[in-house]
C-alpha positions in Angstrom: -19.7 -123.2 43.2 -17.7 -124.2 40.2 -14.2 -125.6 40.6 -12.8 -122.6 38.8 -14.4 -120.2 41.2 -13.2 -122.2 44.2 -9.6 -122.3 42.9 -9.6 -118.6 42.3 -11.0 -117.8 45.7 -8.4 -120.0 47.3 -5.7 -118.1 45.4 -7.2 -114.8 46.5 -7.3 -115.8 50.1 -3.5 -116.1 49.9 -2.5 -113.3 47.5 -5.2 -110.5 47.7 -3.8 -107.0 47.2 -3.9 -104.7 50.2 -5.8 -101.6 48.9 -7.0 -98.6 51.0 -10.6 -99.1 49.9 -10.7 -102.9 50.3 -11.8 -105.2 53.1 -9.5 -108.1 52.6 -10.6 -111.8 52.7 -9.4 -112.3 56.3 -11.2 -109.2 57.6 -14.4 -110.3 55.7 -14.1 -113.8 57.3 -14.1 -112.1 60.7 -17.3 -110.3 59.8 -16.0 -106.8 58.7 -18.2 -105.5 56.0 -17.1 -103.1 53.2 -18.2 -99.5 53.4 -20.3 -98.9 50.2 -19.2 -95.3 50.2 -15.5 -96.2 50.0 -16.3 -98.9 47.4 -18.3 -96.4 45.2 -15.6 -93.7 45.6 -12.8 -96.0 44.6 -14.7 -97.4 41.6 -15.4 -94.0 40.3 -11.8 -92.9 40.7 -10.4 -96.1 39.1 -12.3 -95.5 35.9 -9.6 -95.0 33.2 -7.0 -94.4 36.0 -4.3 -96.6 37.6 -4.4 -97.8 41.2 -1.2 -95.9 42.0 -2.6 -92.6 40.7 -5.8 -93.1 42.6 -4.4 -93.9 46.1 -3.4 -90.4 47.2 -6.7 -88.9 45.9 -8.7 -91.6 47.7 -6.9 -91.0 50.9 -7.3 -87.2 50.6 -11.1 -87.5 49.8 -11.9 -89.9 52.6 -9.9 -87.8 55.1 -11.8 -84.6 54.1 -15.2 -86.2 53.4 -15.4 -89.4 55.4 -19.0 -90.3 54.3 -21.4 -89.6 51.5 -23.3 -87.0 53.5 -20.2 -84.9 54.1 -19.4 -85.0 50.3 -23.0 -84.2 49.4 -22.9 -81.1 51.6 -19.6 -79.7 50.2 -19.5 -77.0 47.6 -18.9 -78.4 44.1 -16.0 -76.0 43.4 -14.1 -77.6 46.3 -14.8 -81.1 45.0 -13.4 -80.0 41.6 -10.3 -78.6 43.2 -9.7 -81.8 45.1 -10.2 -83.8 41.9 -7.8 -81.6 39.8 -5.1 -83.7 38.1 -7.1 -87.0 38.2 -8.6 -86.4 34.8 -12.0 -87.3 33.2 -13.6 -84.4 35.1 -17.2 -85.4 34.3 -16.6 -88.0 37.0 -16.1 -85.4 39.6 -19.3 -83.6 38.7 -21.2 -86.9 38.7 -19.6 -87.8 42.0 -21.0 -84.7 43.7 -24.4 -85.3 42.0 -24.5 -88.9 43.1 -23.6 -88.0 46.7 -26.4 -85.5 46.8 -28.9 -88.1 45.4 -27.9 -90.7 47.9 -28.1 -88.2 50.8 -31.4 -86.8 49.6 -33.3 -89.8 48.2 -31.8 -92.7 50.1 -31.2 -91.3 53.6 -27.4 -91.4 53.1 -27.3 -95.1 52.3 -26.4 -96.6 48.9 -29.0 -98.9 47.5 -27.9 -102.6 47.4 -29.1 -103.7 43.9 -27.6 -103.2 40.5 -30.9 -101.7 39.2 -31.2 -99.1 41.9 -27.5 -98.2 41.7 -27.7 -97.7 38.0 -30.4 -95.0 38.6 -27.9 -92.8 40.4 -25.8 -90.2 38.6 -22.5 -91.4 37.1 -23.1 -95.1 37.8 -23.2 -97.3 34.8 -23.5 -101.0 34.4 -19.9 -101.8 35.4 -19.9 -99.6 38.5 -23.3 -100.8 39.6 -22.2 -104.4 39.3 -18.9 -103.7 41.2 -20.7 -101.9 44.1 -23.4 -104.5 44.3 -20.9 -107.4 44.4 -18.1 -105.9 46.5 -20.2 -103.8 49.0 -23.3 -106.0 49.2 -22.2 -109.5 48.1 -24.7 -109.6 45.3 -23.8 -112.2 42.6 -23.0 -109.7 39.8 -20.6 -110.1 36.9 -18.0 -107.3 37.3 -16.1 -107.0 34.0 -13.3 -104.4 33.7 -10.2 -104.5 31.4 -8.4 -106.9 33.7 -11.3 -109.3 33.6 -11.7 -109.1 29.9 -8.0 -110.1 29.5 -8.4 -113.0 32.0 -11.6 -114.3 30.3 -10.4 -114.1 26.7 -7.3 -116.0 27.6 -9.1 -118.6 29.8 -11.6 -119.3 27.0 -9.2 -118.6 24.1 -11.7 -116.0 22.6 -10.2 -114.6 19.4 -13.0 -112.3 18.5 -11.6 -108.8 18.8 -12.9 -106.3 21.3 -15.4 -104.7 21.5 -17.3 -107.4 19.6 -16.2 -110.0 22.2 -17.8 -108.1 25.1 -21.1 -110.0 25.2 -19.4 -113.4 25.2 -17.0 -112.2 27.9 -19.9 -111.1 30.1 -21.8 -114.4 29.5 -18.7 -116.5 30.4 -18.0 -114.4 33.5 -21.6 -114.5 34.7 -21.4 -118.3 34.5 -18.5 -118.4 36.9 -19.8 -116.0 39.5 -20.5 -117.9 42.7 -23.4 -117.2 45.0 -21.0 -117.6 47.9 -18.5 -114.7 48.2 -19.3 -113.0 44.9 -17.6 -109.8 46.1 -14.4 -111.6 46.8 -14.6 -113.4 43.5 -15.0 -110.0 41.7 -11.9 -108.6 43.4 -10.0 -111.9 42.8 -10.7 -111.6 39.1 -9.4 -108.0 39.1 -6.3 -109.0 41.1 -5.5 -112.0 38.8 -5.5 -109.7 35.8 -3.5 -107.0 37.5 -0.8 -109.1 39.0 -0.6 -112.4 37.1 -2.4 -112.3 33.8 -0.7 -109.1 32.7 -0.8 -107.7 29.2 2.8 -108.7 28.4 4.6 -111.7 29.7 1.8 -113.1 31.9 3.2 -115.2 34.9 1.3 -118.3 33.8 3.3 -120.6 36.1 1.9 -118.7 39.2 -1.7 -118.7 37.9 -4.4 -120.8 39.7 -6.0 -121.4 36.3 -2.9 -122.5 34.5 -4.4 -126.0 33.7 -7.8 -124.9 32.4 -6.5 -121.9 30.4 -7.3 -122.6 26.8 -5.3 -119.6 25.6 -2.1 -120.8 27.3 -2.7 -124.4 26.0 -3.0 -123.0 22.4 0.1 -120.8 22.8 -1.8 -117.6 22.1 -2.5 -116.2 25.6 -0.2 -113.2 25.2 -1.9 -112.2 22.0 -5.3 -111.9 23.7 -7.5 -110.0 23.9 -7.5 -109.1 20.3 -8.6 -105.5 19.6 -10.0 -103.8 16.5 -7.6 -101.3 15.0 -7.9 -97.9 16.6 -8.8 -94.8 14.6 -6.1 -92.2 14.3 -6.7 -89.3 16.7 -6.9 -85.8 15.1 -4.8 -82.9 16.5 -6.6 -79.7 17.5 -4.9 -76.4 18.1 -5.6 -73.5 20.3 -4.1 -70.6 22.3 -3.8 -70.1 26.1 -3.4 -66.5 27.4 -1.5 -66.4 30.7 -1.8 -63.0 32.4 0.6 -62.5 35.3 0.2 -59.6 37.7 3.2 -57.9 39.2 2.9 -59.8 42.5 2.9 -63.2 40.7 -0.9 -63.7 40.7 -2.3 -65.3 37.6 -5.7 -64.5 35.9 -8.1 -67.5 35.8 -11.6 -68.1 34.8 -14.0 -71.1 35.1 -15.0 -73.3 32.1 -18.7 -73.8 31.3 -20.2 -76.5 33.6 -21.0 -78.8 30.7 -18.6 -80.3 28.2 -14.9 -81.2 28.2 -13.2 -80.1 31.5 -16.6 -78.6 32.5 -16.5 -76.6 35.7 -12.7 -76.6 36.0 -10.4 -73.5 36.1 -8.3 -72.3 33.3 -6.3 -69.3 32.0 -8.4 -67.6 29.3 -8.1 -69.7 26.1 -9.3 -69.5 22.5 -11.5 -72.0 20.7 -9.9 -75.3 19.8 -10.0 -76.8 16.4 -8.0 -78.5 13.6 -7.7 -75.3 11.6 -7.2 -72.8 14.4 -4.1 -70.6 14.0 -1.8 -70.5 17.0 -0.4 -67.0 16.3 -3.6 -65.0 15.6 -4.0 -62.4 18.4 -7.5 -61.7 17.1 -8.4 -64.8 19.1 -7.6 -63.1 22.4 -10.8 -63.6 24.5 -13.0 -60.5 24.7 -12.7 -60.1 28.5 -8.9 -59.4 28.0 -9.4 -56.7 25.3 -9.8 -53.8 27.7 -6.7 -54.6 29.8 -4.4 -53.2 27.1 -1.8 -56.1 27.4 1.4 -56.6 25.5 1.5 -60.3 24.5 4.6 -62.4 23.8 4.5 -66.0 22.7 6.2 -68.6 24.8 8.7 -70.6 22.8 7.3 -74.1 23.6 3.7 -75.2 23.0 1.8 -77.3 25.5 0.7 -80.7 24.2 -1.9 -82.9 25.8 -3.8 -86.0 24.7 -7.5 -86.5 25.5 -9.5 -89.7 24.8 -10.4 -88.7 21.3 -7.9 -86.1 20.2 -4.5 -84.5 20.7 -4.3 -80.9 21.7 -1.5 -78.4 21.0 -1.8 -75.0 22.8 0.3 -72.0 21.9 0.9 -70.2 25.2 1.0 -66.4 25.2 2.1 -64.4 28.2 1.4 -60.8 29.3 2.2 -58.8 32.5 -0.4 -56.7 34.2 0.2 -54.0 36.9 -0.5 -54.7 40.5 -3.6 -52.5 40.5 -5.2 -54.3 37.4 -8.7 -55.5 38.1 -9.9 -58.9 37.1 -12.4 -58.8 34.2 -15.9 -60.1 34.8 -16.0 -63.9 35.2 -12.2 -64.0 36.1 -10.2 -63.8 39.3 -6.6 -63.3 40.3 -5.1 -66.5 41.9 -2.0 -65.7 44.0 1.2 -67.7 43.6 0.4 -69.6 46.9 -3.1 -70.3 45.8 -2.5 -71.8 42.4 -1.7 -75.3 43.6 -5.1 -75.5 45.2 -7.0 -74.3 42.1 -9.2 -76.7 40.1 -6.7 -76.7 37.2 -6.8 -79.8 35.0 -3.4 -81.1 33.9 -3.4 -79.3 30.5 -4.2 -76.0 32.0 -1.7 -76.4 34.7 0.9 -77.1 32.0 -0.2 -73.8 30.2 0.1 -71.7 33.4 3.5 -73.2 34.2 4.8 -72.6 30.7 3.5 -69.0 30.7 5.0 -68.1 34.1 8.3 -70.1 33.8 11.4 -67.8 34.3 
């Protein structure tokens, strides 16, 4: 084991974060092994999402589906409902597919190698390395955003991301110990999350203060360097919120593939950079026969996705109590709306359309 790895593990033994999916260093030393299911679930949820946002979802998922077989046997619509609000919804679809594959092809047990893990739905190189290291103590290089920041500062790498990624992985791999690689992976994450922060890193508290080349050069806070981001385009669209006399709202399900696939929504128009927001010719065909009187809500709904901004004009109409839901739609009662698989942008649209 290198001295750097030993120093980091010593720091981790004293300062490891307590996280609901983690087996801490003291518990590991007493022989408690991490549950691969909980490690996998947390790593999928943590993709592009903060620890604080993930905690309540993780607790809810593990309470409802305590193991991978329970999740595999659940209806996909229920999983999507439980995921609503966490974002990046392809993760939820892959989560269900992966659980089914583990239950069907691996007797309910996650494989313990990076190669076998990468063959499962929704598990890429990073997630495979994280599960292999944390759950099975395989010596794998686990490189997330926190680790990228730590390594570029430790080695004073001035090559901008993403071009620096191969060097970061090479340098990280060289540090991974054969003893306690899972703890080492989590220690690297904790160091980046708590000490080596993006702004004003707490260098005085860092176990690597002496060997950190970025600190010695006075450039630590400027690292990692990043290539300029392309400006995001803004797309427009229309959301049509139909409210029945008893407060129920008309919903439909989005196609299973693509953005927000399989989630619920009020009927919407197509989205695009040239789409008009006041053209009622864009009313979805399933609403035509309802004979509704539309009014535009004053405030548009705005939401930002990874690659574009979206502005939705919200239109509202009232329907009589006896109105039947068109094919492919259903009425969701006021008490049921909170449990629907509505992504954040669609929940915003419903709230805007039904606000008094």
